[in-house]
C-alpha positions in Angstrom: 143.6 41.3 -16.5 141.6 44.3 -15.3 139.1 45.9 -17.7 139.5 49.7 -18.1 136.3 50.3 -20.1 132.9 48.8 -19.0 129.4 49.7 -20.1 126.1 48.3 -19.0 122.7 49.0 -20.3 120.5 49.7 -17.3 117.3 51.0 -18.8 115.7 51.3 -22.3 112.6 53.2 -23.4 109.8 51.3 -25.0 110.6 52.4 -28.5 114.3 51.4 -28.1 115.4 54.8 -29.5 117.5 55.6 -26.5 118.7 53.9 -23.3 120.6 54.6 -20.1 124.0 53.1 -19.6 126.5 53.0 -16.8 129.9 53.9 -18.2 132.8 52.8 -16.0 136.3 53.8 -16.8 139.1 52.3 -14.6 142.8 53.0 -14.0 145.1 51.6 -11.4 144.6 54.8 -9.2 141.0 55.8 -9.9 137.7 55.0 -11.5 134.7 56.8 -12.8 131.1 55.6 -13.0 128.8 57.8 -15.1 125.1 57.1 -15.8 124.3 58.6 -19.2 121.6 58.5 -21.8 122.6 57.3 -25.2 121.5 56.4 -28.7 122.8 53.7 -31.0 124.2 56.5 -33.4 126.4 57.7 -30.6 128.0 54.3 -30.1 128.3 53.9 -33.9 130.3 57.1 -33.9 132.7 55.5 -31.4 133.0 52.4 -33.6 133.6 54.5 -36.7 136.2 56.6 -34.9 138.1 53.5 -33.7 137.9 52.1 -37.3 139.3 55.3 -38.7 142.0 55.3 -36.1 143.0 51.7 -36.9 142.8 52.3 -40.7 145.4 55.1 -40.5 147.5 53.1 -38.1 147.0 55.8 -35.4 148.7 58.5 -37.3 146.3 61.1 -35.9 144.6 61.0 -32.5 140.9 60.4 -32.5 138.4 62.1 -30.1 135.0 60.6 -29.3 132.7 63.0 -27.5 129.6 62.0 -25.6 127.3 64.9 -24.8 124.0 64.7 -22.8 121.3 64.9 -25.5 119.0 67.1 -23.5 121.5 69.5 -21.9 125.1 70.4 -21.9 125.8 69.6 -18.3 127.3 66.2 -18.9 130.3 65.7 -21.3 132.7 62.8 -21.7 135.6 62.8 -24.1 137.8 59.9 -25.0 141.0 60.6 -27.0 142.9 57.7 -28.5 146.6 58.3 -29.3 149.2 55.9 -30.5 152.3 56.4 -28.3 154.8 53.9 -29.6 155.5 51.6 -32.6 154.4 48.5 -30.8 150.8 49.5 -30.9 150.4 51.0 -27.4 147.4 53.3 -27.2 147.0 56.0 -24.6 143.4 56.9 -23.8 142.9 60.3 -22.3 139.6 60.7 -20.5 137.8 64.0 -19.7 134.6 64.0 -17.8 132.5 67.0 -16.8 129.2 66.4 -15.0 127.4 69.4 -13.5 123.8 69.7 -12.3 122.3 72.8 -14.0 120.6 74.3 -10.9 123.3 73.8 -8.3 126.7 75.3 -9.1 128.3 73.4 -6.2 127.1 69.9 -7.4 129.5 69.0 -10.1 132.2 66.5 -11.0 135.3 67.0 -13.2 138.0 64.5 -13.9 140.9 64.1 -16.3 142.9 60.9 -16.4 144.5 58.5 -18.8 145.2 54.8 -19.3 147.0 52.5 -21.8 145.8 49.7 -24.0 146.7 48.2 -27.4 145.5 48.4 -31.0 144.1 44.9 -30.7 142.0 45.9 -27.7 140.4 48.6 -29.8 139.2 45.9 -32.2 137.8 44.0 -29.3 136.0 47.1 -28.1 134.5 47.7 -31.5 133.2 44.1 -31.8 131.6 44.3 -28.4 130.0 47.6 -29.1 128.5 46.2 -32.3 126.9 43.3 -30.3 125.7 45.9 -27.8 124.0 48.0 -30.6 122.3 44.8 -32.0 120.9 44.0 -28.5 123.0 40.7 -28.4 124.4 41.8 -25.1 123.8 44.4 -22.4 127.4 44.6 -21.1 130.7 45.6 -22.6 134.0 44.9 -20.9 137.2 45.8 -22.8 140.4 47.7 -23.1 142.3 45.5 -20.6 145.1 47.0 -18.6 148.4 46.9 -20.4 
């Protein structure tokens, strides 16, 4: 099975208040690798969003937004939507990455992939281990 969501911690400040990750999102036709700075609270928001989505059985789509903490030139949105009664989830991805001083140096992508409700539970569990520094790598949301 191919993973569709991967995250790796590649750098952490001495106080452990924030770190740099490489977020990799894959589909059968494309992939995106984004290096972003993040805090534990941001990942906890993703865990809480997934829990809320699962607790309501996916009745409402959930959006998780990752914004660059220092500037608004980098934005990543993941939208989780239940698309059938068997627990198939569609993940819509929106990425906007633009360097502030060069209007021609930018990246914009919109794509989607499918996974299952059970895979969201796996992602949450791995993200919790990531936050607690038990691992530096997350690989989840396997191709359906």
